[in-house]
N, C-alpha and C positions, 0 to 999 in steps of 0.2 A: 659665782666665780667666772672669770672670763673663759670663754670657750674658743679654742683655736681649731679651725677646720678648713680644709681646702685652701690653705695659704693665707687665711685672714681670720680675724676675730668675728664671730657671728653671735646672733641672739640665740640663747639656749631655749629650745622648745620643751625641754624635759624638766621635771621637778624630782629632786632626790628626796626620798622618804627615809629619815634616820631610823636606825635600829630601835625597835621597841615602840615606835609611834604607830598608832592605829590609823587606818585609812579605808575608804570605801573603794570598790573597784572602779578605777577611772583610767583613762589613757594617758600616755606620755608621762609615766612615772617610772622612776628607777627605785626598785625595792631591794632590800638585802636578800640574799639567797635563802636565809633561814625563814624570812617572811613568806617568800614565794613557795617554799616547800610546805609551809603550814597552811597557806591560804589559796593555793592554786585553783581549788575547786570553785572559788568565787569568779574565776575567769573562764570556766568551762565553755559557756556558750557565747562568749564575748570575742569580738575581733578588734578590740582597742589595742593600740601599740603599748607594749610593756617592756621595760628594761629591767635588768637584774645586775646587782653589784656583787662582784666576786672578790673575796679577800684572798691574799696570798696563801698558798698551801692547800686551797680547795681543789680536790681532784675533779677533772673534767667529767668523770663518770658520775659525779654527784648531781649534775644538771644537764647532761647531754641528751637525755630523753626528751627534755622540754626545749631543746635548742630552736626548733622551728617556731616556737611560740614567742621568742624574743626578737624585738626589733632593734634592741641595743643591749650590749654587754659592756659594763663598766668594770675594768680590771684595776684593782687598787695597787698602787706603787707606794708602800709605806715609807721608803727611803730610797735615795737614788742608787744605792749599791744593790738593791734587790731586783734581780733580773727574772724572777719567776713569771711575771706577767708577759715578758717577751715570748717565752716558750709557750705559754697558754695561748697567746694571740696567734702565733704561727700554727699551732695545732688546730685551733678553731677555724682558721682560714683554709689551710691546706688539707688537713685530714678529714675535717668534719664539714667543710664547705659553707661555713657561716657567711652570709652575705650582708647582714645588718651592720649597724655602726659598732665599731670597737673603740671604746673611749678609755683613755688613760686618765686615772684620777689619783691625786695624791701628790707626791713630790716628783714632778716632772720638770727637768731642767733643759736648757737650750740645747746642750750637746746630745741629748737623748732623742730629740725629735726625728732626725733622719733614720737612725736605727729602728726606732719604733714604727715609722712608716714602712720600712722594709719588712718588718715582722707582721704587718697587717693592721696596725692601728690607723684610724682615720680621723680621730678627734681627740683633743687634749684639754683637760681642765687645767688652767695655768694659775698657780698660787704664788709662784716665785716672782717678785717684782723685777729682778734682773732679766729673767726669761721673758716676761711680758714686754719689757721695754725693748729687748732685742727683736722680738717677733714683730712688734709694732713698727720698728724702723727697717724691717727686712733683713736684719743681720742674722741669718741662719747659717751656721757652719755646715759644710758638706764635704763629702768624699766623692770623687768622681770615678774611681776604679774599684770594683769589687770582685773578689774571687768566687763568691757564692751568689747565686741569684736570690733576689728578694721574692716575696709573695707575688705570684702571677707574673714573674719574669722568666724568660727562657735563658738558659746558660749562654754566655757569649763565647764566640770562637776563641780557642786558646785558653779558656778558663777551666780546663780539666772537666769537660762535660760528661765524661764517663762516670764521674762520681755521682751524678744525678740520674743515671739511667736505671730503670727498674730491672731487676733480675741479675744484677752483677754484684 
C-alpha cells in the first residue's frame, strides 16, 4: 500500500505480518498485538526494530509496558467515522512520550490527514484512490486557525491558554 510520510509518498521499509501467520524474529515487521503478547520473549535479547498493530478498542494499558520496545505503532482506523485512534495517538505522544513512528492504517481519507498530524500521527497507509490522487497532486485541505494546540505545539496568544495550564 502507498505510504504517505513527511509530505510525500515513500518506500515502506516495514512488512506487516497478518494475524495468525507464523514468523521468525526479524526486524522491520509490524505484528498484531496478540502475536507480540504471545511471542515477545523471542525478542528479549534482540535490538531489531519491531512494530505493533493496535486495533480499535485496545486499552493502552495492554501494551504500555512494552512501549519502549516499539519503533512503530500502527493504529487501525476501520472506518472514517471511528476516532478512537486519534485519542490513542494523542495519549501515546503526550502522556506516554512515544517518539517512534505512529502510522494510521485502514480507512484514511484526505480530510483526516491534517487532524491526524495534529494528534501525533506521522505516517499514513493510503488505500483510498481519491485520497492518493489528491496527495500526489498536493491538494491537501487545511485549516489555518486552531483553538487548541496540537501535539508539541504551544498555545497561541489569545487562544485561551489558561485551559492548558497544569494545576488549574
